[in-house]
C-alpha positions as CSV (number, residue, x, y, z in Angstrom):
1,M,8.3,30.6,9.5
2,D,11.4,30.7,7.4
3,G,12.1,27.1,8.2
4,F,8.6,26.1,7.2
5,L,8.9,27.9,3.8
6,I,12.3,26.3,3.1
7,R,10.9,22.9,3.9
8,F,7.8,23.5,1.8
9,A,9.9,24.6,-1.2
10,F,12.2,21.6,-0.8
11,S,9.1,19.3,-0.5
12,L,7.6,20.8,-3.6
13,L,10.8,20.5,-5.6
14,L,11.4,16.9,-4.6
15,S,7.8,15.9,-5.3
16,F,7.8,17.4,-8.8
17,S,11.1,15.7,-9.5
18,I,9.8,12.3,-8.5
19,A,6.5,12.9,-10.4
20,A,8.4,13.9,-13.5
21,R,10.5,10.8,-13.4
22,A,7.5,8.6,-12.7
23,L,5.6,10.2,-15.6
24,K,8.5,9.6,-17.9
25,R,8.7,5.9,-16.9
26,K,4.9,5.5,-17.3
27,S,4.5,4.6,-13.6
28,V,1.7,7.2,-13.4
29,D,-0.3,9.3,-15.8
30,S,-0.8,13.1,-15.6
31,S,-3.9,12.9,-13.5
32,A,-2.0,10.9,-10.9
33,V,0.6,13.6,-10.7
34,L,-2.0,16.2,-9.9
35,V,-3.0,14.1,-6.8
36,G,0.4,12.7,-6.0
37,V,2.3,15.9,-5.7
38,P,0.1,17.4,-3.0
39,V,0.0,14.1,-1.1
40,M,3.8,13.9,-1.1
41,V,4.2,17.5,0.0
42,I,1.7,16.9,2.9
43,H,3.6,13.8,4.0
44,M,7.0,15.6,3.9
45,L,5.7,18.6,5.8
46,A,4.2,16.4,8.5
47,G,7.4,14.4,9.0
48,Y,10.3,12.8,7.1
49,R,9.2,9.3,8.3
50,F,5.9,9.7,6.5
51,A,7.6,10.9,3.3
52,V,9.9,7.9,3.4
53,L,7.0,5.5,3.8
54,L,5.3,6.9,0.8
55,L,8.5,6.8,-1.3
56,V,9.3,3.2,-0.2
57,F,5.8,2.1,-1.2
58,F,5.8,4.0,-4.5
59,S,9.3,3.1,-5.6
60,T,9.3,-0.6,-4.6
61,S,5.7,-1.1,-5.9
62,S,6.8,0.4,-9.3
63,K,9.8,-1.9,-9.5
64,V,7.9,-5.1,-8.7
65,T,5.2,-4.0,-11.2
66,R,7.8,-3.8,-13.9
67,L,9.1,-7.3,-13.3
68,G,8.0,-9.9,-15.8
69,E,6.0,-7.5,-17.9
70,E,5.7,-9.8,-20.9
71,K,4.3,-12.6,-18.7
72,K,1.9,-10.2,-17.1
73,R,0.8,-8.8,-20.5
74,R,-0.4,-12.3,-21.4
75,I,-2.3,-12.8,-18.1
76,D,-3.6,-9.4,-17.0
77,A,-6.6,-8.1,-19.0
78,D,-6.0,-4.5,-17.7
79,F,-2.2,-4.6,-18.2
80,K,-0.6,-1.2,-18.7
81,E,3.1,-0.7,-19.6
82,G,5.0,0.4,-16.5
83,G,1.9,-0.3,-14.4
84,Q,0.7,3.2,-15.1
85,R,-1.6,4.4,-12.3
86,N,-4.2,7.1,-12.5
87,W,-5.5,9.6,-9.9
88,I,-8.2,7.3,-8.5
89,Q,-5.6,4.6,-7.8
90,V,-3.2,7.1,-6.2
91,L,-6.0,8.5,-4.0
92,A,-7.2,5.0,-3.0
93,N,-3.7,4.1,-1.8
94,S,-3.0,7.4,0.0
95,M,-6.2,9.0,1.2
96,I,-6.6,7.4,4.6
97,A,-2.9,7.9,5.5
98,T,-2.9,11.5,4.3
99,V,-5.8,12.2,6.7
100,L,-4.0,10.5,9.6
101,V,-0.8,12.4,8.8
102,V,-2.5,15.8,8.9
103,I,-4.2,14.9,12.2
104,F,-0.8,13.8,13.6
105,A,0.9,17.0,12.4
106,I,-1.8,19.1,14.1
107,I,-1.6,17.2,17.4
108,S,2.2,17.0,17.5
109,Q,2.7,20.5,16.2
110,G,5.2,19.3,13.6
111,Q,7.4,17.3,16.0
112,D,8.3,13.7,15.5
113,K,7.1,11.4,18.2
114,C,7.9,7.8,19.2
115,L,5.1,5.2,19.7
116,N,4.6,5.4,23.4
117,T,1.1,5.3,25.1
118,E,2.5,6.7,28.3
119,D,3.2,9.9,26.3
120,S,0.1,9.8,24.1
121,T,-2.2,7.0,23.2
122,V,-3.7,9.0,20.3
123,V,-0.3,9.7,18.7
124,T,0.7,6.1,19.1
125,A,-2.5,5.0,17.5
126,L,-2.1,7.4,14.6
127,L,1.5,6.3,13.9
128,G,0.6,2.7,14.1
129,G,-2.3,3.3,11.7
130,I,-0.1,5.1,9.2
131,V,2.4,2.3,9.2
132,G,-0.4,-0.2,8.9
133,H,-1.8,1.7,5.9
134,Y,1.4,1.6,3.9
135,A,2.2,-2.0,5.0
136,C,-1.2,-3.0,3.5
137,C,-0.7,-1.1,0.3
138,N,2.8,-2.4,-0.2
139,G,1.8,-5.9,0.8
140,D,-1.1,-6.0,-1.6
141,T,1.0,-4.8,-4.5
142,W,4.0,-7.1,-3.9
143,S,1.6,-10.0,-3.4
144,S,-0.3,-9.4,-6.6
145,E,2.7,-8.5,-8.9
146,L,5.1,-11.2,-7.6
147,G,2.5,-13.8,-7.0
148,M,1.5,-13.5,-10.7
149,L,5.0,-14.5,-11.7
150,S,4.9,-17.7,-9.6
151,N,4.9,-21.0,-11.4
152,A,2.4,-22.4,-8.9
153,Q,-1.3,-22.2,-9.9
154,P,-3.1,-19.9,-7.5
155,R,-6.0,-21.1,-5.3
156,L,-9.1,-19.1,-4.4
157,I,-8.9,-18.0,-0.8
158,T,-12.5,-19.0,0.0
159,T,-12.5,-22.5,-1.4
160,F,-8.8,-23.3,-2.0
161,K,-9.7,-24.5,-5.4
162,K,-7.2,-23.9,-8.2
163,V,-8.1,-21.0,-10.5
164,R,-6.6,-19.1,-13.3
165,K,-3.9,-16.5,-12.7
166,G,-5.4,-13.0,-12.5
167,T,-8.5,-14.2,-10.6
168,N,-9.5,-11.8,-7.8
169,G,-9.1,-13.4,-4.5
170,A,-6.6,-16.0,-5.7
171,V,-3.4,-16.5,-3.6
172,T,-0.1,-18.3,-3.8
173,T,2.6,-19.1,-1.2
174,H,5.0,-16.8,-3.1
175,G,2.4,-14.0,-3.0
176,L,1.7,-14.3,0.7
177,L,5.4,-14.3,1.5
178,A,5.9,-11.3,-0.7
179,A,3.1,-9.5,1.2
180,A,4.9,-10.1,4.6
181,A,8.2,-9.0,3.1
182,A,6.6,-5.8,1.8
183,G,5.2,-5.0,5.2
184,F,8.6,-5.7,6.7
185,A,10.2,-3.2,4.3
186,I,7.8,-0.5,5.5
187,G,8.4,-1.3,9.1
188,V,12.2,-1.2,8.8
189,S,12.1,2.1,6.9
190,F,9.9,3.8,9.5
191,V,11.9,2.6,12.4
192,L,15.3,3.5,10.9
193,V,14.3,7.0,10.0
194,G,12.6,7.4,13.3
195,L,15.8,6.5,15.2
196,L,17.4,9.4,13.5
197,T,14.6,12.0,13.7
198,T,12.9,11.3,17.1
199,E,14.0,12.1,20.6
200,C,12.9,9.4,22.9
201,S,14.4,7.7,26.0
202,V,16.6,4.6,25.2
203,D,14.1,2.0,26.4
204,V,11.2,3.6,24.4
205,A,13.5,4.1,21.3
206,W,14.5,0.5,21.1
207,K,10.9,-0.7,21.7
208,Q,10.1,0.8,18.3
209,L,11.8,-2.2,16.8
210,L,8.6,-4.1,17.6
211,L,7.0,-2.2,14.8
212,V,8.9,-4.2,12.2
213,P,7.2,-7.5,12.9
214,I,3.9,-5.7,13.3
215,A,4.3,-4.1,9.9
216,A,5.2,-7.4,8.4
217,A,2.0,-8.9,9.9
218,A,0.0,-5.9,8.6
219,G,1.3,-6.5,5.1
220,L,0.2,-10.1,5.2
221,L,-3.1,-9.2,6.8
222,G,-3.9,-6.6,4.3
223,S,-3.2,-9.0,1.4
224,L,-5.4,-11.6,3.0
225,I,-8.3,-9.2,3.5
226,D,-7.9,-7.9,0.0
227,S,-8.0,-11.4,-1.4
228,L,-11.1,-12.3,0.7
229,L,-12.9,-9.2,-0.5
230,G,-11.8,-9.9,-4.1
231,A,-13.1,-13.5,-4.0
232,T,-16.5,-12.5,-2.6
233,L,-17.4,-9.0,-3.6
234,Q,-15.4,-8.5,-6.8
235,F,-16.4,-10.3,-10.0
236,S,-13.9,-12.5,-11.9
237,G,-14.7,-14.3,-15.1
238,Y,-12.9,-15.9,-18.0
239,C,-13.4,-14.3,-21.4
240,T,-13.5,-16.9,-24.1
241,V,-12.6,-14.4,-26.8
242,R,-9.7,-12.6,-25.1
243,K,-8.5,-15.8,-23.3
244,K,-8.0,-13.8,-20.1
245,V,-9.5,-13.3,-16.7
246,V,-11.6,-10.2,-16.7
247,A,-13.4,-8.2,-14.0
248,K,-16.6,-7.4,-16.0
249,Q,-19.5,-9.5,-17.0
250,G,-20.3,-10.0,-20.6
251,P,-21.9,-12.5,-23.1
252,T,-18.5,-14.2,-23.7
253,V,-17.5,-14.2,-20.1
254,I,-17.8,-17.3,-17.9
255,K,-18.0,-16.5,-14.2
256,I,-15.2,-17.8,-11.9
257,S,-16.0,-16.2,-8.6
258,G,-17.3,-13.1,-6.8
259,A,-20.2,-10.7,-7.0
260,N,-20.1,-7.5,-9.0
261,I,-20.3,-5.2,-5.9
262,L,-16.9,-3.6,-5.5
263,D,-14.2,-2.8,-8.1
264,N,-10.5,-3.1,-7.4
265,N,-10.1,0.4,-6.0
266,A,-13.0,0.0,-3.6
267,V,-11.5,-3.4,-2.5
268,N,-8.2,-1.6,-1.9
269,V,-9.8,1.1,0.2
270,V,-11.7,-1.3,2.4
271,S,-8.8,-3.6,3.0
272,I,-6.5,-0.6,3.8
273,L,-9.1,0.8,6.2
274,I,-9.5,-2.5,8.1
275,T,-5.7,-3.1,8.3
276,T,-5.1,0.5,9.4
277,L,-7.6,0.1,12.2
278,V,-6.2,-3.3,13.3
279,T,-2.7,-2.0,13.3
280,S,-3.6,1.2,15.1
281,I,-5.4,-0.8,17.9
282,T,-2.5,-3.3,18.1
283,C,0.1,-0.5,18.6
284,S,-2.1,1.1,21.2
285,Y,-1.9,-2.1,23.3
286,I,1.8,-3.0,22.6
287,F,3.5,0.4,23.0
């Protein structure tokens, strides 16, 4: 019990420290802190690997968001300094993983486990799903933020026609490579921390390395699914007054693509859910 209280206190202190720094740098607003702190505490109590995944996603995404801010300001109609995120965005990018992390903690009774179906198919599926979740989140962010800085004109994923930067569902080679790299970073982080915190036999421990290419593929898959949903179920139009691509219809907006069915947060949740399921099933077969 004393160990749990110490870990809880440390988790709370670290979470508030990270939140305060993020708030100061305008990476999040106050509403995001109210959601983000409990999410971080839950991840850390469930296992250090999960906390690292969340930190890698948040820190690297914040950094790539800050790259080329002036260029993004001219392109993005919803541009915010520092890429400031609110509670809805934080919840959309952490809700599914948080549920899986809690289920894992209950089943494993707080002990770290390797991906090994001979030990537990359920635990393996949960771990794979959590990695897939953050690979998707990271992949989508890196792809969007770095793809926007590419000199190449993006193409709509459904028709391959060239469209304006900022169009939902538009992709570039740079963006897709960035998505795979983002997933790779998630996979490497999880595996390295796992080698230090989990007790598994040698053959099972080294087999965890397979999670790195799986995570890279999940990052790319998540970005592609997000783009496909964005091109079909999310509206994109060109505002002749603001001279920017916008996500809402209006009298001065010329439609580019998509139907006004899902907003960006809904697209993120759906793409995360699908990628999480695919990665979970893949890990259940491979490990």
